[in-house]
N, C-alpha and C positions, 0 to 999 in steps of 0.2 A: 515632765513625764519621765518614764524610766523605759523598761523593754516594750515595744510594741508589736503587733501582730494584726492581721487583717483577714476578713473573708467579704464575699459578695453574695449576697440575698437572691431571692429569686425574682426581684425587681429591679435588680442591676445596681442596687445602692451598695455602697462599700463599707463595711463596719470595721472601725479601728476599735480595738480593746489595747490597754495599756496599763501598767504598772504606774503608780504615781507616788511621791513623798512630798511632805511638806515643803514649802518654797525655800525655807531657811533650815539647814540641818539642826539649829539650836532649837526650834520650836516644833512642838508635836511631836507623836511617836508614829514613824512610818509603818511600824508592825501592825497598827490599827487602821491603815488606809483602806480604802475599798479600790475598786479596779475602775479604772477610766474607760468611758464609752463615747465614740464619736461617730458620724456619718458623713459620707461625702459623694458627689456624684462625679468629681474631676479629679480626685487625689491632691488638690491644691486648697480648697476652701472646705474647712469642715465645721459642722454643728455639733456641740456637746450635747450628750443626752445624759440623763441621770446615772451615777456611777452604779455599778454593780458588785456583787459579791462582797458586801460589807463583813468582816469579821465578826461585827457584833450581832449578826444575825444568827449566828449558831453558837451552839454550847457544848459540842463535842470539843476535846481537849486535844484532838489531833488536827483540827480544823478551824481554831479560832484566833489564827494570826493571818497577817497580809497573804492572800493568795498570791502567788508568783507565776512566773510565765508559764503560758501553754499555747493554745491555737485554737481556732474556732472552725468547725466542720457544718455546712448546711447539709440536711438529711431529712427527706420526708416532712418538708415544710417547717423545720426546726432548725434553730441555730443550735449545735451541740459546742458547749464552751469547755474544753479541758483546761485545767489548772493545776498548779502545784500545791498540795495540802500541806499546811505548816501549822503546827498547834504548841498552846503553852506547855504541854506535858512534856516536851522534848526539847522547849525552847528553839523551835525551829529545826533543831537538828536530825528528827526523823521525817524524811519527805515521802510523798507518795503522789500518785496522779489522781484527782478528782474531775467529776464532770458536773455542769450544771446545763439546762436546757431552757430554750425560750421560744415559744409559739409566736410571738409578736415582735421579737428582735429587740425588747427593751427591758423586759421584767425575765429575770433568770431563776431558776428554782434548782436547787442542788439534789443530785440524785441520791435517793435513800440508800442505795447500796456501795456508796463510795467507802473505800477508794476503789477505782476499777483497775489499777495496775500498782503492784508494789514489785520490787525487784525479786526475780526468781533466783534463789541461792544457787540453782544449778549453774549459772553462768556469773551472776551480779552479786552485790554487796550485801551484807547482813549488819545489824547494829553491833555485832561482835568483830567484823573485819571487812575491809583492810583498814578502816579508820574507827576505831572503839567509840561508840555512842553515836555514831554517824552513819545515815543512811542518805546517800546522793540517789533522788528520783525527781527530776524535775525536767521543765522546758518542753514538754510533749510537743511534738510537730508531726502531723497526720497528713497523709497524702492518699487519693485512692489507688488502690493495687494495680498495676496495668496488666499483672500476668495472671491473677486470679480474682474470683467475687471478694469484696471487702476492702480494708484499708490496711496500710501499713502505718505503723507509729514509730517514730525515733525520739529518744529521751537521754538526757545526761545523766550518766551513772558511773559507777566504779565496779570493777572486777577484782577478783581476789590477786594479790600481789605484794612484794616486799617494798617497792619503791612507788614514789608518785607516778613518775612515767609508765610504770607496770599496770597501774590500776585504773587511770582515766580512760573511759570509752563513751561511744554513742551507743546505746542499745537499740536493739529492733523488736517489735511485736508487730502480730498480725491479728486483725478482728473481723468477724463476720458481720458485726452489727454495732460497733462503737461501743460497746460495753464489755463484752467478755475478750480477753486479750490472750494470746497464745505468745509467749515471749520465745525469742531465739538468740543465737549467739550474737555478740556484738558486730556492727557494720563497720565499725571504725575505731583502731587504738593505735597510738603512735607514743613511743617511750620518750620523745623529745618533749612532750607537753605535760605539765603539771595538773593542769585542768582544762577541758575543753567544754563549752555549754553553749546554749542557746542555738541547738542545731536546726539547720533549715535543709530540705533535700527537694531537688527539681531535675527534670529532664531539658535538655538543651541541646540542638544539633545532633541528636543521636547519642549523646552521653550522659551519665547520671552525676549530678554535682551535689557535694555536702559540703555546706559552709558553715563553721562554728566560730565562737569567740573564745580568745585565749589571751595570754600575755605575762609580762614579767609580774604583773599584780598578783597573779595566782601562783608565783614561785618559781617561774621558768627563766632561764637566760638564752635559751636558744629556739625560740618559737617561729621564727620567721627567716624566710630566705632573703627578704630584704632587710639588709644590715641596718638599715637607720631607723627601723621600727621596733617598738617594745610592746604595743599595746595594739591589738585590731582583731581583724578576722581573717582565718587562713581557709583554704578550700582543698577538697581531695576529690578524686574521679573514680568513677567505676562504669562497669558495662551493663549493671542491674540494679534496681532499686534495693536488692537485698545485699547489695556489696560484693566482696570487701573494697571498701572506699580507700584509695592510696593517694598519699600526697606525691605531687610531682617535684620536680627540682626548684621550680619557682612555685611556692605554696601560698603567696601572699595576696590577697584580695586588696585590702584596705587597710592602713594603720596610721599611727603616729608615734613619734619617740616619747612623748609623755602620754600618761594616761587619758588625756582628754579628747579623745576621738571619737569617731562614729562608734555607737553602740548598739548590738542585737540587730543584725540584719535579717531581714525576713522578705520573702519574694510574695508578688500577687499577681496573677493573671488578670489582665482588666484591657477590655476592648482590643483585644487580638495581641496584646505585646505582654512581655514578661518583664515586670517592674520590680523594683527592690527598694525598699525604705526602712529608715533607721532613726534613731535618737540623735540628733546632734548636740552633743554636750554643751554646757555652759561652766562658768566658774563663778563660785561663792563671791556675791558681792559686786558681781559684773564687773571684775577687774583683772588686768594682765597678771599672770604668776600667782593667782590666788588657786586654793586647791579645786579641783573639777568636782563639778556636781553632775546632777542630770538637768534635761534641758528641754528641747523642743522638736517636734517632728520634722524630718527633713522634706524637701521636695523629692518628687519620684525621679528614680534613676533606672535606666535599662540594664537588663542583664545582657551580655553579650560574649561571645567566644569565638576566638581566633584560632581555630583547630582544637586544641586541648585547652588552651589558657583561657581563664575566665576573666573578664573585666565588667566593671561598673562603667558605663558609658552616659553620655549627656542625653537628656530627653528634651525635646523641644516644647514639651507639655509647659514647662515652666514659663515659656514665653506668652503664654497667656495672661502673665501677670505684668506685661511690658506697659507701664505707663506713658512712655514717649521716647522718641529717638533724639539723642543728643548730637546734633551735627559736628563735623571737624570743621574748625574754621582756619583754613591754610594761611590766610594773612594774617591772623592773630598768632598763629604757630611762627611764622616767620619773623614777627616782633618779639616774641619769647624766646628764639633761638640764641639770642645774644646773651642770655643769663648762663650763668655756672652755677645751678642750683646745686645747693648741699655741699659746696665745697668750702671749707674753713679758710683756705687761700686761693679766691677764684682768680683763675687766669682767663685771658681771651680765648674763648673755645674756637675750634674749627667751625667753618661755616655748615649749615645743615642744607643737604640737598634734599629738594622737593620736585619730584618727577611730575610729568603731566598726567601719568595714570594714578596718581594719588600715592605712589610710593614715597615713604621717608627713608632718607639714608643717614644713620647717625655714624660719626667716626672719632675715636680717640687714639691715639697712637699708644699712650700710656695712661694708666690709671683708668677712670670711667668718666662719663658725662650723662646728665639727664635733660631730656626735653620735656618741660611742662607743658601739658595738653589744654591748659586753661580751664579745666572741669573741676568744680569743688562744689561740697554741700550735698553731695549725691551719696547716700548710704547703701542702697540696694541697687545692684546694677548688673548687666551683663556686658561685658568688655571682651571683644575679639580682636584678634589681629593675627596675621600671617608675619611669623619671624624667621628670618634667614640669617644665621650667624655665617656672613661671607668668610670673613677670617678672624673674627672676635672670639676673644676667650671665652666671653658670656655676654648675654644681652637679654632684653625682656621689658617688663612693665614695672612701672612704680605707682604705689597707691599710698592713701593716706599721708601725703606730703603736707608738713606743717609750713608754717611761713616764719620768717624773721631769721636773725642770726643762727648760725650753726642748726638750721633746721632739719628736723628729722623725717623719715619717710621708711616703708617698707617695699623690699625688693622681690619681686619674682623673677628669679633668675634660672636662665636656661645656660647651666655651666657646663660648657663643652670639654674644658680642660679636665674636670672632675667627673664627667659623666652623671650628673646630678640635675635634678629639677629641686630648687630650693625656695622656701619663703624666709625672707632674712630681715629681721629688724636692723637696719641700716647703722644709725650713728653710734649706738651702745651696743650693737649685736646682741640686744636683749632678748631676740626670739629666732628659733630656727627651727623649721620643719624641713627635711627632704626625703628625695627617694631617687633610686637610681634609674638614670634614664641616658643612654649612650648618643647623645646628640652629635650629629654629622655636620661638617663644613659643608655650605652650599644648599642644604636641603631646607625647604619651608616646612615649618611645623605652626599647625594652627593651634594658637594659644586662647584660651577662652577662660575668663575668670567670671564666676558667679559670686557675688556678694551680697549677702541678705544680714544686713545689720553685722553683728560679730562674726558671723559665718561665713567663710570665704572657701571656696571651692575651685581648684586649679585642675583644668583639663589640657591635655595635649591630645590633638587629633582626636577628638571627643571621648577620649578615655579620661575618667577621673583618677588623678595621680596624687593628690593632697588635698585634705581637708584642714582648715586651720581656724581657731577662735582666736579673735583679736579684738581689743577694745580700745587701744590707743587711737586718736585724732579720727574719729569715725566720718567727719566732715571733711577730710583731708582731701587734697587734690590728686590728680592722675597724671602719669607721664611715661615716657619711653626712656630706656637707657641701653647703652653699649659700653662695653668694658675691651680696652687693648685690641682695637681692631673695628671693622664695618659691620655693621647691623642693619638689616633692612626690614623695613615694616611695611606691610600691603593690606589693603582692605580692613581698615581700622573701623570699628563699629562700637557704639556706646549707647546702651539703652537702659533707662532707669525702669525699675521695677516698682509696682505699687504694693508694698509690704508694710503693713501698720508696724509702729514703732513696738519694742517688748513692753509689757506692762509696766515694768520698773521704770521705765523712761518717759512715761505718758504724763 
């Protein structure tokens, strides 16, 4: 799947609509793909329904290519499905917003008066400028207007300008009936971005937030306040849904160094909470270091704010997938503490301290040491532990531990010296994702790892900090580590998740 978006019908059922592409890029024409459709009552288990908006169903030359991202709005007993119109007449370069409607939530019929929105040249692009032959007008996102009857719509487009950063904007329109749209000046523009798209707007704790996708892929080198990220989602704030939305000094919501990060974040209000879901990307061929492809729907995250700063937060809803608790066997750990795992020249390690309250204390004056936990063969799990860097340079969790000489592993590293949270492929340093986090000596941080086969999420104190795609050693073991000092581990808990293997592995 590609970009996803959601709505809830009158019966409380959540409808997911999403773009989709052939499983392998070398097979099939994604321009001819229909839109995917599924439903859920818990955001975790989904039932696929027949696809909608097939390009083969229309003869119009401006609407006979794959419909791109939009949104779904329930109104008067119907689901109004907005989408990006693309056609063979312009090879998809001239975009507009189309509408399809359904009374039963399954069968959708395109509106005869499409398109319902094309960029207004008073503020926005034409086929002549700023990019000759191209009209950006996509990714419509609609909310009920809180300050007047009707709806506000937000869409990715461009305005006149001489440089990319001058032109990319999120446009605004208002409608009394979801068909007739009155366009207004842009609500967001920032010269640091070559392109922003897939907008989403919501109110949280009295402020309005706009999130959108951007990155180096689109031609920018300075999109994120987080210096370790090149691709991902930024956010901006405003006092009104009409904007203007302004980026804060910290504009980064979630991202990655390489392009294979979370894609197309959209919010959903469900059972009294504000959730966010997106596409977890995968790699072609399901191997490390291959080109990123599209992927699978993530589990729900909560949207939270600390004052103005927006964060994605852990949702305990994922714990409905827990299959079993994996107990920590302290006696077995005592036996394993004599090993010096993953060292080419193993030395006699210092003793491990096991306290009566269950705290484990690891120490290494120089270099680092690993304590295996004796847990292997578990591919999907939640691992939580309180980590205190008492005087250590770094410490944290070890996952995907291999066996044998020169054994490899991946480190989830709370790096106090560098002020970073890092996911590091240890032996060959073949993988590294990180973000800025100023860890303090003596303070406990609650580290949570949520692994779903190749998708690994890292949370610090319930804030989602990093998302990783990793295929190496999926059945590898788990452990703890410390580097150049003492690290304390408290309240260790491991739970296996009941998540079926990807179809390609069955």
